[in-house]
N, C-alpha and C positions, 0 to 999 in steps of 0.2 A: 320262695316267699315265706313259707311256714318255718323253714329251718333258720332263715335270717332273723326274723323278728319274733317268732313264737307267739304271734298274735292271732293266727287263723286256725280254727279247729278243722274246718273243711272248706274247700274251694267249691262253693255251691253257686252254680250259674243259673240264674233265672232271667230270661230276656224280658224287656218291657212289653206290656200288653197294650200300650197306647202311646200317644205323643202329647207333649205339653211342656210345662215349665222346666222340667228336669231332663230334657233331651240331651243325650250324650254324657250324662253323669253316671258314675259307678258308685255303689254303696255296699257296705257290709253291715251285718247286724249281730248283736250280742246273742250268745247261744241260749237264749230264753224266748226268742221270737219264733213262732211256728212258721215253718217253711214246708210246704206240701212234700211229703215223702222223706223228710229229714227227722231224725230223732234227736231232740234236744238233750244235752248232757248237764246243763246248769252247773258246770264246773265240778261235777262229782261222778266218778265211775258207777257208783251204785244207782244214782238217778238215771243214768244212761241205760243201765241194764234192766231197770224195772219200769221203763216207759217205752211206748211204741212211737212210730212215726206219725207226724201230723197229717191230717186229711185235708186241711185247708191252710192257706197262708194267714198270718196275723193280719188284722184289718189295716194296720199302718203300711204293711208291705204292699197290699193291693193298691192303696192310694199312690204310693211312690212309683210302682210299676206302671200304673195307668197314666202317669205323667212323664213317662219316657226314661226313667232311671233303670239301670241294670244292676241286679244283685250279683255280687261276685264272691262273697265269702261269709262264713259264720265265725264269729270271733270269741276268744276265750273270755271267761268270767271267773270271778272268785266263787268259791263253793256256795251254791244256793244264794248268790248275790249278797252274802252277809259279811262284807268287809269293805274297808276303804283303801286297802294297800295294793292289791293286784298280784300278790304272791300266792300261788296255788301249789300245795304240796304234791298234788297228783300230776299236774301238767306243766309245772314250771311257771316262770314269770315272763310275760311279754316285755321285750326290751324297750325301755324308754329311749327313743331316738335322740332326744336332746340331752339326756343325762344317763348313759348306759349303766353307770354305777349306782343309780338311784331307782327307787320303785316307780312304776308308772301310775300308781293309784288305782283304786278299784271302786266298785266291782266291775265297771265297764272298761276294764283295763285293755282288753284286746281291741275294742272299738276305738279307744283313744289312740292307741299305738298305730293301728292301721291307718288312721287319718294323718297322724303326725309323720309317719314314715312315707306317706304318699302312695300307699297301697290302694286307697279308695278316695273318692272326692268328698264323701261324707259318710257318716255311720250313725246307726241307731244304738242307743243304750237304754238302760232303765236307771232311774234315780229315785231312791227311797230316802236314804239318809245322806246323800251327797255323791252318789255313784256315777254321775255324769260330770258334776261340777269339779270334784276333786281331781280325777284323772285329766280333765281338760286343763286345769291349772298346772298340774305337774308335767304335762306333755307339751305345753305351750300352744294350745289350740283354743278355738272358740267353742263354747258349750252352752246349750240351752236346756234348762229345766222349765217346762211350761206350767201354767196354772194347773192345779190338780183336777183331773177329770176332763180337761178340755181336749186332750188327744186320747183316742181310744186305746185301751189296754187289752182289747179282745184278742185272744191268741197269744198272750204273753204270760209266762209263768209268774205268779204273784210272789211277793215277799210279805209286805204289810199293806193291804189294799188301800187304807185310808191315807197312805203316804206315797204309794207307788205312782210314778209318772213315766211316760215314754219321752226320753230326751234325745237330742241329736247333737252331733259334733262336726266341725269343718275347720279347714285351715284359714278360711276368710269369711268375713261377715256377709258378703254378697251371696255365697253359697248357702250359708246358714239361713239367711233370709228367704232364699228361694225354697228351701225345704219347709220353712215355716209357712209359706204361702200355700203349700199343699196340705200340710198336716193341721194347721190351725183354721178354725172357722173364719170365714171372710166377713169382717164387720167394719164399720166406720171407725178407723183407728185413731182419728183425731190428728192433731198437729204437733205432738211432742209433749214435753214436760216443762213446767215453768218453775219448779222448785226442786232442789237437791238437798237431801239430808245426809249427814255424815254420822255414821253410827259409832259413837265414841267407845262404847263398851265392846263392840266388835273389833275395832282397831287396837284396843288394848291387848287382844289375843295374838296379834301378829308379832313376829320377832322384829328386833330393831332394824336389821338389814332390810327386811321387806318393807317396813314402814318408810324408811328413808328412800328406798328405790321407787316406791309407788307414789310418794308425795306429789311429784310433778303431774302425774295423771289425775290424781285426786283434785288438785287445784284447777286443772283444765276442765275437768268434768263439772266442777262447780261453776265455771265460767260459761257453761252452755245454757244455764237457766237464769231466770230473772232474779232469783234469790236462793240463798243456801244458808244452812245453819247446822251446828253440831248438836246432836241429841244423844240421850241414852235410850236404847231401843226397848229394853225389857225392864219394866218397873220392878219386877220380882227378881231380876238378875238372870243373865244367860245360863248360869249353872242350873237354876230352877227350871228354865225352859227346856234345857237338854234332858234333865231328869224326867220331865213330863213326856217329852218325845220318846225317850228310851222305854218308859213304862208302857205306853200305848203301843209302840212298835213291837216290843217284846211279846206282849199278849197276842197281838195279831199274828205274829210269825208262828207262834206255837199253835194257834188255831189252824193255820194253813198247813203246817208241815209236821206237827207233833205226831200225828197218827202214823205217817209214813216213817218217821225216824224211829218210833218205838217198834214198828213192825219189821223194818228192814235192817235196823242196826247198822247204818252206814259208817264207814271210816271217814272221819273228818280230821283236818289238821288241828294241832293243839289249840290255837287261838279260836278257830271257828267252833271246835267242840266245846270250849269253855263258854262261848256266847250262847250256843244252843242249850247248854246245860242251865245257864241262868234264865233264859226266856221260859223254860219249862216251869219255873217257880213263880212267875208273875201271877198274882191273884186277880180275879175279875173285879173285885172291889177296888183294888188299886188302879186298875185300868179305867173303871168308871169315874173315879175321882179325878184322874188326870184328864179324861175326856171332857169333863165339865169345865175344868180350868182352861182347856184348849179353846173352848168356845170364846172365852174372854180374850185370849191371845189373838184369835182371828178377827174379832171386832176391833181390838186395839190397833192392829196393823192396817185393817181396811180404813179405819178413821184417820190413821196417820198418813197414808199414801193417797187415798182417794183415787182420782183419775189424772191428777196433774203433778204428782210428786214421785220421785225415785229415791231409793236409799242406796248409798254406796258403802260397800264393805270389802275387806280382803276376801278372796275366794277361799284361801286356806291360811294357816298360820305362818307359812313360809314355803320355801322350796321343798321338793320331795325329799324325804329321808333316804339315807343310804340303804342299799339292799341288805336283807337278812339281819336286821337289827334285833327285832323281837323284844320281848321282855318289857320292863316297866317304862322305858323311854317311849317305845312305839305306842304303848297303851295310853300314856299321858298325851302324846301327840294326837292320837285318835279322839280322845275326850275333848281336847281343846278345839279340834277341827269340827267336831259335831256341835259344839256350842255356836259355831258360825253357821253350819249347814241347817241346824234346826230352825233357824229364823223363818226361812221360806217353807221349810218342811212342815212345821206346825201350822202355819197360816195358809198353806196351799198356794203360795204366790209364785209368779214367774221370776226366774233369776237367770240372767245372762252373765257368763263368765268370759272375760276378755284377757288374752295373753298380753300383759302390759309391760313386763320388764324381766330382767334376769338378776338373780342373786347368786353369786359365786358360780356363774356359768349355767345356772339352772333356771327354768322359767318360773315365774310367779304370776298369778292372775288377780284381776280386780273384778268385782261383781257389782251388777246393778240389779236391784230388785224393784219391781213395779207393783201397782195395786192389782187386785183380783181381776182377771180377764183382760189385762192390758198387754198381753203378749205381743200382738202384732205391732202395736204402737212402740213397745220397747225395742223390738228388732229394727223397725224403720228409723226410730230416733238414733239408735246406735249406728246404723249404717250411714245415715246422713251426716253425722257429726264426727264419728271417730276417726275418719281418714284425716281430718284436720288436726285432731288431737295427736295422732301418730306423727304427723309431719312436724308439729311444734316440738314434741318431746325429742324426736330423733334429730331435729335441727339444732 
């Protein structure tokens, strides 16, 4: 399994501790989730060498095991979860089953590949700046980034705590929804959404082929609601939102990991090393200024979506880039992608990524963002209606 897909760090087998909604399902987790007796590597050999085994499971693992799921593996991640590509200079790149010549996306690369390759029924990843949504889109699977803080991150290695979320991935919406029933608080989820918004400034970031291919899904999604309209999401512009996100994230990352980096002097790949070098320079005053602006973004998005509205955007700017590109192209692609992912990242909103189509033989996803705390409603709405959308598009 590991040799074939290079997705699995260790075959960690933990039997269910109870019976419930997830009976008979297997799952894998990103190598940042605590599993009793296992030492997390977080994608870097120095981290593995300087940390010890966990004494307890992460809280999310306990919930899944109690509901009948069986843990079967620990999956690869980008170094300290700080990338969107999935290429790791120390451990290699998990093979994207749908497009072996293209990157799988990161940093939850192994978790996405494990699901796409059929090695597990579902998987857990973390999503700070897009690390569940991007690999889900690139690998042609369903991915859920929940509302910030609604799923426990206890026992998970942090990156930037005010953005970190525990997300999950599956090959079908039914399984994704079953996992959500376990991880999300059970609330009255309502009866769906009456209004669909199309984020014009987000769609401008998608390449021509993706926009043309996703248009049928976009139209059908609009048809699921009583009304729809095209809007511009960010009054200040998505580049400004991405800059705001990057500043806050960078400051938090250095607060979390700066002391360890300075003490241990780990070897990072060139791109990761450059990012850690930059975050070490972010000043507190800049972070505080961006954090104040973020409050307005959260209010703006909450007012826009309320409890009855969803926003539809492309999950990424296009299909996964080719392997080993590097340089200016891949950095430009990363920046554009983060202009998309920062929308729900800054505002802490739930985002569901759906494998909608293919471009040049590679998967591309479409995303639905709901208002704060509308996670369960979003999953149920998508599960109820998207089978019909799939039938119409494929028919």
